[in-house]
Phi, psi and omega in degrees: 000139179290142177244141172294147180294135172241110176291143173281136176249114173286120178237110177082179178247136171273119183282141180258151182304321185293335176287321179298322180301337184273353184274140174216154180297138179096354177294157176271159172314319183296319177296315179294314182294330177289322180282319187255339187092190177289142184284151176298312181227153170231163179285178183304318172262115194303324182279014185258307190217126172239146185237133172232138180284145174240140174240131179232128181301337185274322184246353178093211183273148169212183181237143174252123184246122174251128186252140182243147164212134187051041177071019178220158182293124180252331182205152176223122178236155171236134177218000000 
């Protein structure tokens, strides 16, 4: 049976471990964007929480969550 063509749509950036290693507390949003690209999701207030997908061949997808306070990285979590 014929199937309709489905184009792949790139959404967000998948983060690599070597990129995560470059993140440090105190970086600006501009520095984070330079390292990781644009976030997949942001919090209600764009400068508070950014979410990036992470892919690991052993565990699958998870999220990298970067929290900002006063315009700087305040916390970095993986879940």
